[in-house]
C-alpha positions as CSV (number, residue, x, y, z in Angstrom):
1,M,0.0,0.0,0.0
2,S,1.2,3.5,-0.7
3,A,2.1,5.9,2.1
4,K,-1.0,8.1,1.9
5,Q,-4.3,7.5,0.2
6,T,-8.0,7.2,0.8
7,L,-9.6,3.9,-0.3
8,H,-13.4,3.5,-1.0
9,T,-14.2,0.1,-2.5
10,C,-12.4,-3.1,-1.7
11,L,-12.6,-6.3,-3.7
12,I,-12.1,-9.3,-1.4
13,A,-10.3,-12.0,-3.4
14,N,-11.4,-14.8,-1.1
15,R,-14.4,-16.6,0.5
16,G,-15.6,-18.0,3.8
17,E,-14.6,-16.8,7.3
18,I,-11.8,-14.5,6.3
19,A,-14.0,-12.8,3.6
20,V,-16.6,-12.1,6.3
21,R,-14.0,-10.7,8.7
22,I,-12.7,-8.4,6.0
23,I,-16.2,-7.2,5.2
24,R,-16.8,-6.3,8.8
25,A,-13.5,-4.4,9.0
26,C,-14.3,-2.5,5.9
27,R,-17.7,-1.5,7.2
28,E,-16.0,-0.1,10.3
29,L,-13.8,2.0,8.0
30,G,-16.8,3.2,6.0
31,M,-15.7,1.3,2.9
32,R,-17.8,-0.5,0.3
33,T,-17.0,-4.2,-0.2
34,V,-17.2,-6.4,-3.3
35,A,-17.3,-10.2,-2.9
36,V,-16.4,-12.7,-5.5
37,Y,-17.7,-16.2,-5.6
38,S,-17.7,-19.5,-7.6
39,E,-20.9,-21.2,-8.8
40,A,-20.6,-23.5,-5.7
41,D,-20.6,-20.5,-3.3
42,A,-23.5,-18.5,-4.7
43,H,-25.3,-18.6,-1.4
44,A,-22.4,-18.2,0.9
45,R,-22.5,-15.8,3.8
46,H,-19.8,-13.5,2.4
47,V,-21.8,-13.0,-0.8
48,E,-24.9,-12.0,1.1
49,M,-22.9,-9.6,3.4
50,A,-21.0,-7.7,0.8
51,D,-22.3,-4.5,-0.9
52,A,-21.9,-6.2,-4.3
53,A,-20.9,-9.6,-5.5
54,H,-19.5,-11.0,-8.8
55,L,-19.5,-14.5,-10.1
56,I,-16.0,-15.4,-11.2
57,G,-16.3,-19.0,-12.4
58,A,-17.0,-22.6,-11.8
59,A,-16.3,-24.4,-8.5
60,P,-12.7,-25.5,-9.2
61,A,-10.4,-23.0,-7.6
62,W,-8.3,-22.6,-10.7
63,E,-11.4,-21.5,-12.6
64,S,-12.4,-18.9,-9.9
65,Y,-10.4,-17.9,-6.8
66,L,-7.0,-18.7,-8.4
67,N,-7.9,-17.0,-11.7
68,I,-6.1,-13.6,-11.7
69,E,-7.8,-12.2,-14.8
70,R,-11.3,-13.0,-13.6
71,L,-10.5,-11.4,-10.2
72,L,-9.2,-8.3,-11.9
73,D,-12.1,-8.1,-14.2
74,A,-14.5,-8.2,-11.2
75,A,-12.5,-5.4,-9.6
76,R,-12.7,-3.2,-12.6
77,A,-16.4,-3.9,-13.2
78,A,-17.2,-2.9,-9.6
79,N,-14.9,0.2,-9.7
80,C,-12.8,-1.1,-6.9
81,D,-9.7,0.8,-5.8
82,C,-8.1,-1.9,-3.7
83,V,-7.8,-5.7,-3.4
84,H,-7.6,-7.6,-0.2
85,P,-6.4,-11.2,-0.7
86,G,-7.2,-12.6,2.8
87,Y,-5.3,-15.8,3.4
88,G,-4.8,-18.9,1.3
89,F,-5.5,-18.9,-2.5
90,L,-3.4,-16.1,-4.0
91,S,-2.5,-14.2,-0.8
92,E,1.2,-15.0,-1.1
93,S,1.4,-14.8,-4.8
94,E,3.9,-12.1,-6.0
95,V,2.4,-12.5,-9.4
96,F,-1.1,-11.6,-8.2
97,A,0.2,-8.7,-6.1
98,Q,2.1,-7.3,-9.1
99,A,-0.9,-7.8,-11.4
100,V,-3.1,-5.8,-8.9
101,I,-0.6,-3.0,-8.8
102,D,-0.1,-3.0,-12.6
103,A,-3.9,-2.7,-12.9
104,G,-3.7,0.6,-11.0
105,L,-5.2,-0.8,-7.9
106,T,-3.9,-0.9,-4.3
107,W,-2.7,-4.2,-3.1
108,V,-3.6,-4.6,0.6
109,G,-0.5,-6.6,1.6
110,P,3.3,-6.5,1.4
111,S,5.2,-5.6,-1.8
112,P,5.7,-8.3,-4.5
113,S,9.5,-8.2,-3.7
114,A,8.9,-8.9,0.0
115,I,6.6,-11.8,-0.9
116,R,9.2,-13.2,-3.2
117,A,12.1,-12.7,-0.7
118,M,10.3,-14.5,2.1
119,G,8.6,-17.1,-0.1
120,V,11.8,-18.8,-1.1
121,K,13.2,-20.1,2.2
122,T,16.8,-20.2,1.1
123,E,16.6,-16.5,0.0
124,A,14.9,-15.7,3.3
125,R,17.7,-17.4,5.3
126,A,20.3,-15.3,3.4
127,L,18.4,-12.1,4.2
128,M,18.0,-13.0,7.9
129,E,21.7,-13.8,8.1
130,Q,22.5,-10.2,6.9
131,A,20.0,-8.8,9.4
132,D,21.6,-10.7,12.3
133,V,18.4,-12.7,13.0
134,P,19.3,-16.0,14.6
135,L,19.2,-18.9,12.2
136,V,18.9,-22.7,12.7
137,P,22.3,-24.1,11.7
138,G,21.9,-25.4,8.1
139,F,23.1,-25.5,4.6
140,H,21.7,-24.0,1.4
141,A,23.2,-23.5,-2.1
142,D,21.3,-23.3,-5.3
143,G,22.0,-26.4,-7.5
144,A,23.7,-28.3,-4.6
145,Q,24.1,-31.9,-5.5
146,D,23.6,-34.8,-3.1
147,D,27.3,-35.1,-2.4
148,A,27.4,-31.5,-1.1
149,L,24.2,-32.0,1.0
150,I,25.5,-35.2,2.5
151,A,28.8,-33.6,3.4
152,A,26.9,-30.7,5.0
153,A,24.7,-33.0,7.0
154,E,27.8,-34.6,8.4
155,Q,29.1,-31.2,9.4
156,I,25.8,-30.0,10.9
157,G,25.3,-33.3,12.8
158,L,22.3,-35.5,12.9
159,P,19.3,-35.3,13.1
160,V,18.7,-32.9,10.2
161,M,15.7,-31.7,8.3
162,V,15.5,-31.8,4.6
163,K,13.2,-28.9,3.5
164,A,11.7,-27.6,0.3
165,A,13.1,-24.2,-0.6
166,G,10.0,-22.8,-2.3
167,G,7.0,-24.1,-0.4
168,G,5.4,-24.7,3.0
169,G,2.5,-26.5,4.6
170,G,4.6,-29.4,5.7
171,K,5.3,-30.6,2.2
172,G,8.8,-31.5,1.0
173,I,10.0,-32.1,4.6
174,R,11.9,-35.1,5.9
175,V,13.6,-35.6,9.3
176,V,16.7,-37.7,9.0
177,H,18.2,-39.5,12.0
178,E,20.6,-41.9,10.2
179,M,23.1,-41.0,7.4
180,A,22.2,-44.3,5.6
181,V,18.7,-43.0,4.7
182,L,19.7,-39.4,3.8
183,P,20.1,-40.0,0.0
184,E,16.6,-41.6,-0.1
185,S,15.2,-38.7,2.0
186,L,16.8,-36.1,-0.3
187,A,15.3,-37.7,-3.4
188,A,11.8,-38.0,-1.8
189,A,11.8,-34.4,-0.5
190,R,13.0,-33.1,-3.9
191,H,10.3,-35.0,-5.7
192,E,7.5,-33.9,-3.4
193,A,8.7,-30.3,-3.5
194,D,8.7,-30.3,-7.3
195,A,5.3,-31.9,-7.5
196,A,3.7,-29.5,-4.9
197,F,5.4,-26.2,-5.8
198,G,7.1,-26.7,-9.1
199,D,10.4,-26.1,-7.4
200,G,12.6,-29.1,-6.5
201,R,15.2,-27.1,-4.7
202,I,15.9,-28.3,-1.1
203,F,18.1,-27.3,1.8
204,L,19.2,-28.6,5.2
205,E,18.5,-27.4,8.7
206,K,19.5,-28.9,12.1
207,F,16.5,-30.7,13.5
208,I,15.7,-29.2,16.9
209,E,14.4,-32.0,19.1
210,R,11.7,-31.1,21.6
211,G,11.6,-27.6,20.1
212,R,8.6,-25.3,20.5
213,H,7.1,-23.4,17.6
214,I,6.3,-19.8,18.4
215,E,5.3,-17.1,16.0
216,I,5.4,-13.3,16.3
217,Q,2.7,-11.0,14.8
218,V,4.2,-7.9,13.1
219,L,2.5,-4.9,11.7
220,A,4.3,-2.3,9.5
221,D,3.3,0.8,7.7
222,A,4.6,2.6,4.6
223,H,6.6,5.1,6.6
224,G,9.1,2.5,7.9
225,N,7.4,2.0,11.3
226,V,7.3,-1.7,12.4
227,V,5.9,-3.0,15.6
228,H,5.3,-6.5,17.0
229,L,2.0,-7.6,18.7
230,F,3.6,-10.4,20.7
231,E,3.5,-14.1,20.2
232,R,1.3,-17.1,19.5
233,E,2.3,-20.5,20.8
234,C,1.7,-23.1,18.1
235,S,3.7,-26.1,19.2
236,A,0.7,-28.5,19.2
237,Q,1.0,-29.8,15.6
238,R,0.3,-32.9,13.6
239,R,2.3,-33.6,10.4
240,H,3.8,-30.1,10.6
241,Q,0.3,-28.6,10.6
242,K,-0.8,-26.5,13.6
243,I,-3.7,-27.9,15.6
244,I,-4.2,-25.2,18.2
245,E,-2.6,-21.8,19.1
246,E,-2.7,-19.7,22.2
247,T,-1.5,-16.3,23.3
248,P,0.4,-15.4,25.4
249,S,2.7,-18.5,25.4
250,P,2.6,-20.0,28.8
251,L,6.2,-21.2,28.5
252,L,7.9,-18.0,27.4
253,D,9.8,-15.8,29.8
254,E,9.8,-12.0,29.4
255,A,13.5,-11.7,28.4
256,T,13.1,-14.2,25.6
257,R,9.8,-12.7,24.6
258,A,11.5,-9.3,24.2
259,R,14.4,-10.7,22.2
260,M,12.1,-12.6,19.9
261,G,10.0,-9.5,19.3
262,A,13.0,-7.5,18.4
263,A,14.2,-10.2,16.0
264,A,10.8,-10.3,14.3
265,V,10.9,-6.5,13.8
266,A,14.4,-6.8,12.4
267,A,13.2,-9.5,10.0
268,A,10.4,-7.3,8.7
269,R,12.6,-4.3,8.3
270,A,15.1,-6.4,6.3
271,V,12.6,-6.9,3.5
272,G,11.0,-3.5,3.7
273,Y,7.8,-5.2,4.9
274,V,4.4,-3.4,4.9
275,N,1.1,-4.6,6.3
276,A,0.4,-7.6,8.6
277,G,2.8,-10.5,8.7
278,T,4.0,-13.3,10.9
279,V,7.6,-14.3,11.7
280,E,7.9,-17.9,12.9
281,F,10.6,-19.2,15.3
282,I,11.7,-22.5,16.7
283,V,12.6,-22.4,20.4
284,T,15.0,-24.9,22.0
285,P,14.4,-26.5,25.5
286,S,17.3,-24.2,26.7
287,G,15.5,-21.0,25.5
288,E,17.5,-20.4,22.3
289,F,15.4,-19.3,19.3
290,Y,15.9,-19.4,15.6
291,F,14.1,-18.0,12.5
292,L,12.1,-20.5,10.6
293,E,10.1,-18.4,8.0
294,M,7.8,-15.4,7.5
295,N,4.2,-15.6,6.4
296,T,3.7,-12.6,4.1
297,R,0.0,-12.4,4.6
298,L,-2.7,-12.2,7.3
299,Q,-2.3,-15.3,9.4
300,V,-5.3,-17.6,9.9
301,E,-4.8,-17.4,13.6
302,H,-4.6,-13.6,13.9
303,A,-7.9,-13.5,15.7
304,I,-6.5,-14.6,19.0
305,T,-4.0,-11.8,18.9
306,E,-6.9,-9.4,18.5
307,C,-8.4,-10.8,21.7
308,V,-5.4,-9.6,23.8
């Protein structure tokens, strides 16, 4: 978003719960809202709540909520001046963000360059290293062959995690406890990453045993101001997917909380971040913490932060 402007009509490029929440927020700001919907969602609540609604295609997401041209056509037809992506679908697509900007509309989110920088985990690690944000010991190098990755794993020490460079959601991840299975794990992670994200690049990180997963909510404006809104404890997971989150974390002391907050702000500043985002960390049993990734969008679980 630009530094100073007044917005009047927002296209919400999403559906369901998050679309409803965005409609409510826009109403509080005195803005009109335009919903989009697939044929399957014609009677959904967000369609009924919005000031206007546009059909954008058939039920499959690629024909509707993932179809950039149809979303932009709806925005133009409704005389929108901004687009809010919500979460999921195209919310972390630098291509969509740039298309919205190129269409002369305001993108309610971080810049395409920030989305790109944090979306590729190896690039994010390099940026965080420059910003002195603590990193899990690991190894990344574009085009690294198995021999180099195996040698790096020996240097890092087992157990290690093999991770997809260009994705998330628990896909393309393998935990390796024995060197004998590392080659097989590299191949499996590379194949899964390529199938899921169209990017077979992988990298290594030290696997933190009994680590806790804690994320920090950040909020940044176009004037360079960045604040954090404290943490969410999200260690209860299944298959790398969060089951429940709570705030504040019952296991985080004040000193560590302050240091993690400062690191999250530094991470956001390193990419010139604007809007709401979440910086995720892994915390060791001894209280050390390391950067994992940044979600360049409104997080699903942001509502519990609003409660405090």
